[in-house]
TORKOL-4160 file (C-alpha; in steps of 0.2 Angstrom, whole numbers, padded with zeros to 4 digits, m for minus):
156
<pt num="1" X="0697" Y="0191" Z="0443"/>
<pt num="2" X="0706" Y="0196" Z="0427"/>
<pt num="3" X="0710" Y="0213" Z="0434"/>
<pt num="4" X="0718" Y="0205" Z="0449"/>
<pt num="5" X="0728" Y="0192" Z="0439"/>
<pt num="6" X="0734" Y="0206" Z="0427"/>
<pt num="7" X="0739" Y="0218" Z="0441"/>
<pt num="8" X="0750" Y="0204" Z="0449"/>
<pt num="9" X="0757" Y="0200" Z="0433"/>
<pt num="10" X="0761" Y="0218" Z="0429"/>
<pt num="11" X="0768" Y="0222" Z="0446"/>
<pt num="12" X="0779" Y="0206" Z="0445"/>
<pt num="13" X="0786" Y="0210" Z="0427"/>
<pt num="14" X="0789" Y="0228" Z="0431"/>
<pt num="15" X="0799" Y="0224" Z="0447"/>
<pt num="16" X="0809" Y="0211" Z="0438"/>
<pt num="17" X="0813" Y="0223" Z="0423"/>
<pt num="18" X="0818" Y="0237" Z="0436"/>
<pt num="19" X="0830" Y="0225" Z="0445"/>
<pt num="20" X="0838" Y="0219" Z="0429"/>
<pt num="21" X="0840" Y="0237" Z="0422"/>
<pt num="22" X="0846" Y="0246" Z="0438"/>
<pt num="23" X="0856" Y="0232" Z="0446"/>
<pt num="24" X="0852" Y="0239" Z="0463"/>
<pt num="25" X="0863" Y="0233" Z="0478"/>
<pt num="26" X="0851" Y="0238" Z="0491"/>
<pt num="27" X="0847" Y="0232" Z="0508"/>
<pt num="28" X="0846" Y="0235" Z="0526"/>
<pt num="29" X="0850" Y="0221" Z="0538"/>
<pt num="30" X="0838" Y="0206" Z="0535"/>
<pt num="31" X="0830" Y="0212" Z="0519"/>
<pt num="32" X="0841" Y="0214" Z="0503"/>
<pt num="33" X="0840" Y="0215" Z="0484"/>
<pt num="34" X="0849" Y="0200" Z="0477"/>
<pt num="35" X="0847" Y="0196" Z="0459"/>
<pt num="36" X="0846" Y="0177" Z="0456"/>
<pt num="37" X="0841" Y="0167" Z="0440"/>
<pt num="38" X="0831" Y="0153" Z="0447"/>
<pt num="39" X="0828" Y="0138" Z="0435"/>
<pt num="40" X="0819" Y="0128" Z="0448"/>
<pt num="41" X="0803" Y="0131" Z="0459"/>
<pt num="42" X="0802" Y="0143" Z="0474"/>
<pt num="43" X="0818" Y="0142" Z="0484"/>
<pt num="44" X="0827" Y="0133" Z="0470"/>
<pt num="45" X="0818" Y="0117" Z="0472"/>
<pt num="46" X="0820" Y="0106" Z="0457"/>
<pt num="47" X="0833" Y="0117" Z="0449"/>
<pt num="48" X="0839" Y="0104" Z="0438"/>
<pt num="49" X="0822" Y="0101" Z="0430"/>
<pt num="50" X="0817" Y="0118" Z="0422"/>
<pt num="51" X="0805" Y="0109" Z="0409"/>
<pt num="52" X="0796" Y="0100" Z="0423"/>
<pt num="53" X="0794" Y="0115" Z="0433"/>
<pt num="54" X="0787" Y="0125" Z="0418"/>
<pt num="55" X="0774" Y="0111" Z="0415"/>
<pt num="56" X="0769" Y="0111" Z="0434"/>
<pt num="57" X="0768" Y="0130" Z="0433"/>
<pt num="58" X="0756" Y="0128" Z="0418"/>
<pt num="59" X="0745" Y="0116" Z="0427"/>
<pt num="60" X="0745" Y="0127" Z="0443"/>
<pt num="61" X="0739" Y="0142" Z="0433"/>
<pt num="62" X="0726" Y="0132" Z="0424"/>
<pt num="63" X="0719" Y="0124" Z="0439"/>
<pt num="64" X="0719" Y="0140" Z="0449"/>
<pt num="65" X="0711" Y="0149" Z="0435"/>
<pt num="66" X="0698" Y="0135" Z="0433"/>
<pt num="67" X="0693" Y="0136" Z="0451"/>
<pt num="68" X="0693" Y="0155" Z="0451"/>
<pt num="69" X="0680" Y="0154" Z="0437"/>
<pt num="70" X="0669" Y="0142" Z="0446"/>
<pt num="71" X="0669" Y="0148" Z="0464"/>
<pt num="72" X="0654" Y="0158" Z="0470"/>
<pt num="73" X="0663" Y="0169" Z="0483"/>
<pt num="74" X="0671" Y="0185" Z="0476"/>
<pt num="75" X="0685" Y="0184" Z="0490"/>
<pt num="76" X="0690" Y="0167" Z="0485"/>
<pt num="77" X="0690" Y="0171" Z="0466"/>
<pt num="78" X="0701" Y="0186" Z="0470"/>
<pt num="79" X="0713" Y="0176" Z="0480"/>
<pt num="80" X="0714" Y="0163" Z="0466"/>
<pt num="81" X="0717" Y="0176" Z="0453"/>
<pt num="82" X="0732" Y="0182" Z="0463"/>
<pt num="83" X="0739" Y="0164" Z="0462"/>
<pt num="84" X="0735" Y="0164" Z="0443"/>
<pt num="85" X="0744" Y="0181" Z="0441"/>
<pt num="86" X="0759" Y="0175" Z="0451"/>
<pt num="87" X="0760" Y="0159" Z="0441"/>
<pt num="88" X="0759" Y="0168" Z="0424"/>
<pt num="89" X="0773" Y="0180" Z="0430"/>
<pt num="90" X="0785" Y="0166" Z="0433"/>
<pt num="91" X="0779" Y="0156" Z="0418"/>
<pt num="92" X="0783" Y="0171" Z="0407"/>
<pt num="93" X="0800" Y="0171" Z="0413"/>
<pt num="94" X="0802" Y="0153" Z="0410"/>
<pt num="95" X="0795" Y="0154" Z="0392"/>
<pt num="96" X="0803" Y="0171" Z="0387"/>
<pt num="97" X="0820" Y="0173" Z="0396"/>
<pt num="98" X="0836" Y="0164" Z="0393"/>
<pt num="99" X="0842" Y="0151" Z="0390"/>
<pt num="100" X="0826" Y="0147" Z="0380"/>
<pt num="101" X="0808" Y="0143" Z="0379"/>
<pt num="102" X="0802" Y="0132" Z="0394"/>
<pt num="103" X="0820" Y="0133" Z="0401"/>
<pt num="104" X="0821" Y="0151" Z="0406"/>
<pt num="105" X="0827" Y="0157" Z="0423"/>
<pt num="106" X="0814" Y="0166" Z="0434"/>
<pt num="107" X="0821" Y="0183" Z="0440"/>
<pt num="108" X="0821" Y="0182" Z="0459"/>
<pt num="109" X="0827" Y="0197" Z="0468"/>
<pt num="110" X="0820" Y="0199" Z="0486"/>
<pt num="111" X="0831" Y="0191" Z="0499"/>
<pt num="112" X="0827" Y="0189" Z="0518"/>
<pt num="113" X="0842" Y="0185" Z="0528"/>
<pt num="114" X="0833" Y="0172" Z="0539"/>
<pt num="115" X="0826" Y="0162" Z="0524"/>
<pt num="116" X="0837" Y="0152" Z="0512"/>
<pt num="117" X="0834" Y="0158" Z="0494"/>
<pt num="118" X="0827" Y="0173" Z="0485"/>
<pt num="119" X="0810" Y="0176" Z="0478"/>
<pt num="120" X="0799" Y="0189" Z="0469"/>
<pt num="121" X="0782" Y="0197" Z="0468"/>
<pt num="122" X="0775" Y="0182" Z="0459"/>
<pt num="123" X="0781" Y="0170" Z="0472"/>
<pt num="124" X="0773" Y="0181" Z="0486"/>
<pt num="125" X="0756" Y="0182" Z="0476"/>
<pt num="126" X="0756" Y="0163" Z="0474"/>
<pt num="127" X="0760" Y="0160" Z="0493"/>
<pt num="128" X="0749" Y="0173" Z="0500"/>
<pt num="129" X="0735" Y="0169" Z="0487"/>
<pt num="130" X="0735" Y="0151" Z="0492"/>
<pt num="131" X="0734" Y="0155" Z="0511"/>
<pt num="132" X="0721" Y="0168" Z="0508"/>
<pt num="133" X="0711" Y="0156" Z="0498"/>
<pt num="134" X="0711" Y="0143" Z="0512"/>
<pt num="135" X="0706" Y="0157" Z="0525"/>
<pt num="136" X="0692" Y="0163" Z="0513"/>
<pt num="137" X="0685" Y="0146" Z="0510"/>
<pt num="138" X="0685" Y="0142" Z="0529"/>
<pt num="139" X="0676" Y="0158" Z="0532"/>
<pt num="140" X="0663" Y="0155" Z="0519"/>
<pt num="141" X="0660" Y="0138" Z="0525"/>
<pt num="142" X="0658" Y="0145" Z="0543"/>
<pt num="143" X="0646" Y="0158" Z="0537"/>
<pt num="144" X="0636" Y="0145" Z="0527"/>
<pt num="145" X="0634" Y="0134" Z="0542"/>
<pt num="146" X="0629" Y="0148" Z="0553"/>
<pt num="147" X="0616" Y="0153" Z="0540"/>
<pt num="148" X="0609" Y="0135" Z="0539"/>
<pt num="149" X="0608" Y="0134" Z="0558"/>
<pt num="150" X="0598" Y="0151" Z="0558"/>
<pt num="151" X="0587" Y="0145" Z="0544"/>
<pt num="152" X="0584" Y="0129" Z="0554"/>
<pt num="153" X="0580" Y="0139" Z="0570"/>
<pt num="154" X="0568" Y="0150" Z="0560"/>
<pt num="155" X="0559" Y="0136" Z="0552"/>
<pt num="156" X="0557" Y="0126" Z="0568"/>
């Protein structure tokens, strides 16, 4: 779990550093690189409340991390670790980037023409991690029910 969270965090921070250093103006049609400093949540939600968004990020990272340590399924733990890594990636921007501790702007740089707003690797990890967690939990529940039915058939 720690390796997954660390890999997501590293990929996010390296990509943001490259975008900030190189200032690329790249894109083809619907996918472009567009540097945005986002003080709100994903898509700019709550942009006027960076401290609140930072606190919510801390809570999300803590809750996802706590669940990841308690779940019995490896797939679910890995998915939750991706959420933790993404949350830590954006939290590190909020804590360490200008304009200051707890008010920093997250570096968003991926823009898809059909979507309003820009995002980054951390955002993708959070969104896909949550989706994959739900899918993995549903699959685990289905497997458990099938095993219980089989055990009931075998014992009867």
